[in-house]
Every structure is written in C-alpha cells, then in structure tokens.
C-alpha positions in Angstrom: -39.1 -9.6 9.1 -38.3 -7.2 8.3 -34.2 -8.4 9.2 -35.0 -10.9 6.8 -35.8 -8.3 4.5 -32.4 -6.5 5.0 -30.6 -9.5 5.2 -31.3 -9.9 1.4 -30.4 -7.1 0.1 -27.3 -7.2 1.3 -24.6 -7.9 -2.0 -21.0 -8.9 -1.5 -18.6 -8.1 -3.3 -15.2 -9.7 -3.1 -12.8 -6.3 -3.8 -10.3 -6.6 -0.7 -10.9 -3.9 2.5 -12.6 -0.5 0.6 -16.5 -1.8 -0.1 -17.2 -5.2 1.3 -21.0 -5.2 1.4 -23.1 -2.3 0.9 -27.1 -2.4 1.8 -28.9 -2.1 -1.6 -32.5 -0.5 -2.1 -35.6 -0.9 -4.1 -34.7 -1.8 -7.9 -35.9 0.8 -9.8 -34.2 -0.8 -13.3 -31.4 -2.9 -12.9 -29.6 -5.4 -10.5 -29.5 -4.9 -7.8 -25.6 -5.6 -8.1 -25.4 -2.7 -10.3 -26.5 -0.5 -7.9 -24.8 -1.6 -5.0 -21.6 -1.4 -7.4 -22.5 2.2 -8.2 -23.3 3.3 -4.6 -20.1 1.5 -3.2 -19.3 3.5 -6.6 -20.2 6.8 -4.2 -18.7 5.0 -1.2 -15.8 5.4 -2.6 -15.1 9.0 -3.8 -16.9 9.9 -1.0 -13.7 8.3 1.7 -11.5 10.1 -1.5 -12.7 13.4 -1.4 -12.4 13.0 2.7 -8.9 11.7 2.7 -7.6 15.0 0.3 -8.9 16.7 3.4 -7.2 15.1 5.8 -4.0 15.1 3.7 -4.6 19.2 3.6 -5.4 20.3 7.3 -2.0 17.3 7.2 -0.4 19.3 5.9 -0.9 22.7 6.9 -0.5 21.7 10.3 2.9 20.3 9.3 3.7 23.4 7.9 2.8 24.8 11.0 5.2 22.7 13.5 7.9 23.2 11.7 8.1 26.3 12.4 8.3 26.4 15.0 11.7 23.9 15.2 13.6 25.3 16.8 17.2 25.5 14.5 19.4 22.9 17.7 16.6 20.6 16.6 16.5 20.8 13.2 20.4 19.9 14.1 19.8 17.5 16.2 17.1 15.2 13.4 19.6 16.3 10.9 22.4 14.6 12.8 20.4 11.2 13.5 19.0 10.7 9.4 23.0 11.1 8.8 24.4 8.7 11.8 22.0 6.0 9.9 23.2 6.5 6.2 26.4 6.3 8.3 25.6 3.5 9.5 24.0 1.8 6.3 27.0 3.2 4.1 29.2 1.2 6.4 27.5 -2.0 6.9 27.9 -2.1 3.9 31.4 -2.3 3.4 31.9 -4.2 6.3 30.0 -7.3 3.4 32.5 -9.6 2.1 32.6 -9.6 -1.9 31.9 -13.5 -2.9 34.4 -15.9 -3.9 35.1 -16.3 -7.0 34.2 -20.0 -7.0 31.1 -19.4 -5.5 30.3 -16.3 -8.2 30.9 -19.4 -10.4 28.3 -21.8 -8.1 25.6 -19.3 -8.5 26.3 -18.3 -11.7 25.4 -22.9 -12.5 22.5 -22.2 -10.1 20.7 -19.3 -12.4 21.4 -21.2 -15.7 19.5 -24.9 -14.0 16.8 -22.6 -12.4 16.9 -20.0 -16.1 17.0 -23.6 -18.0 14.7 -25.4 -16.2 12.4 -21.6 -16.4 12.8 -22.6 -20.0 11.7 -25.9 -20.1 8.6 -25.9 -18.4 6.9 -22.3 -20.3 7.8 -24.8 -23.9 
C-alpha cells in the first residue's frame, strides 16, 4: 500500500536531465505540481552551490599543480600547443581556393535557396 501511495505522489517533468521527477509530500496548500516544482528548484540551487564549491576546490588544486610544473614540462606543453597551431595553419593553407566558375555556381544555388525561403514565408 505504501508503494502505491508513493507512486501516486511522483510528479514527472519534461525538463531534461536536471530533475526528471520529484516526490511530493503532503499537500498543505497549492497543487502537488507546485510543491514539486518548488522542491526541484531547491534541489537545483543546492546542486549549483555544491558545484561552485567543487569548482573553487579544483581551481586551488590546479594552481597548486601548476606551481609544481618544471620549466621543461612547461616548455614541452608550449611546444605541443604551437605544433597543433602550426598544423592547423598548414591545413588552412593547403586548401585550394574555389575557381571563379565554382563560386558562380555556389552563388546561384544560394540565390535559389534564398528565393525558395522567401517564397515559402510569403
């Protein structure tokens, strides 16, 4: 019997992953949905404050860890980062520009698509 009673007090919300359902207590005033929404809001506020504390702790840990990095490790990280940047720039340079004929074809296609969009909205 208690399981059936609990099943009746579950309110489900289509609001994504944060709070999918919440148990509703005895109704003192207002609807069960209102109470569930208020409880869900409290739960979200608590989760946000917990995440803020965790973020502060992680920031402190990161600062502590960055102090332990040796100059060689820092130089290696900078070199890896610059290697990635240069690789992306080289990829961008390797791309051949479009020919004037291809540009004209793309422009006509874009004009046709815009005309179709304008025609559908009117």
